[in-house]
C-alpha positions, 0 to 999 in steps of 0.5 A: 544619374538623376531619375524622375519620381519613383512610382510604386509599381515601377521596376516590377513584373506582375503575373496574372491569369484570366480565369475565364480563359486558358490565358496567363500573362505578365505586366511589367514596368521598367524605370530606374532599372532601364536607366541603369542599363542604358547609363553604362553606355553611350548608345545612339538613340536608335540602339537605346530603343532596341536595348530598351525593347529587349530589356522589357521583353526579358523582364516579361519572359524572365519572371517565369523561371525558377529561383537561382536560374538565369535566362538570357535573350540574344539577337545576332544579326548581319545588320548594323546592330550585330548583337543585343544580349540580355540576362535575367537573374532570378532571385536567390530566394523569395522576396528578393529582386531579380536582376537585369542587365543588357548590352548591344554591339553595333557598327556606328558608321552603318546605322541608318535613320529608319526604325530601330528594327531596320538596323537589325538584319538577317540573323536569329533570336535565341533564348537560353536558360541556365538552371545551375551547376550540373544541369545542361543549359537549354537553348532555343533558336528561331530566325529573325522575323516580323518588324520588331524584337517583340514579333521575333519573340512571338515567333520564337514561342510559336515555333520553338515552344508551340505556345501562342504568345503576344506582346504589347510594348511601349518604351521611350524617353519620358519627362515628369513634372519637375524631373529630367528626361529619362527612359521608361518601358512598359509592356503586357505579355499574353500566353495561352496555356499549352494545348495540342496544336491543330496543325499536323506534325511537320506542316508549315505555319502561316508566318514568314518562311513557313514559321508557325504563328499563334493562330496556327496553334489553337482553334475552336473556343480556345482560338476565339478566346485568344483572338478576343484577348488580342483584340482587347490588348490592341486597345491599350495605349502608351500612357497605360503601359508607361504612364504614372496614373494607371496601375497594372491591376487597373489596366488588367481590369480595364482590358480583361474584366469579362475574363476575370483577371487574377493578379499574383505577387509582383516580382521586383526587378533591379539593374545588376551585374554579376561580373567580378575579378574571380569570374574574369580569372576563371574565364582566363584559367583555360589559357596557357602562359603563352596565350596570356602573354599575347593578351598582355599590354605593353604596360605588363598587365592584362585588362578586361572590361565588362560589356554589361556594366563597364567595370574595368579589371587590371590583372597581373599576367603572372597570376592568370591561366592554368600555368599561373606563377602566383595567386591573385594575392601575390603568394607563390 
């Protein structure tokens, strides 16, 4: 793979807060990380765009989870793009980069020529958080709504978390002077700090099919501050989000200087997959010898491919399942 010039603030997520408002947020840029994700597959451009959007959303949302936790975003739909899945692995300790991976499942023959989101049909948007061994994973689901994956994420936070949330994203292929064309993505996420909702319990929101929207959750001075921040965010352009000239901190000052933005330490992000032979063996350990036999190829092997990174595993069926005759090292 050939990449363009590395920019200091690429592949990082910068958290911030607006001191004069109860609003926090993140600014993210993905370059080599996104290129690493997309280089694992031969996606049509329309699918690449959806994976790029999902990846930048995941980076923005994932920065909030604790060390050693895992955050997953999933879209399941009845459209040509059946699934988009992303995983964000937080660092095991402070100072290390987070890892991000993604893939999409789609029906190539049914893909249309419209907007990327037009390839996603009726379905749901889900966020899952795995806190580690001994902890029950958290899962929240909302119907797909709006005209983008970002709108689906905003609806999720309003409906499932009752947190007013806004995303402004840009993603696409970029060519720097002397470089080759490659994918870049950038975005800003705004989120109002938790407040009691002005809606009565059980009251429908103003969104599609009664879903809650950010404006349903805050009013008064908080609502004014939120609306002002959103109007300012509307003025951002693509070059400010993914271009090489404006730093994330300069962007925050340009947009929100009246609200006194305060930036914190940036979190580096890298493409990374956690698949391994041991994990494949563990996933197959629940199957009997008969089940393993059904998975065995004519060549007498059991094979598996990682959907995220494309790594291929070739295993001896005798060493698989809970009735395994021998260990992976060949010992009885």
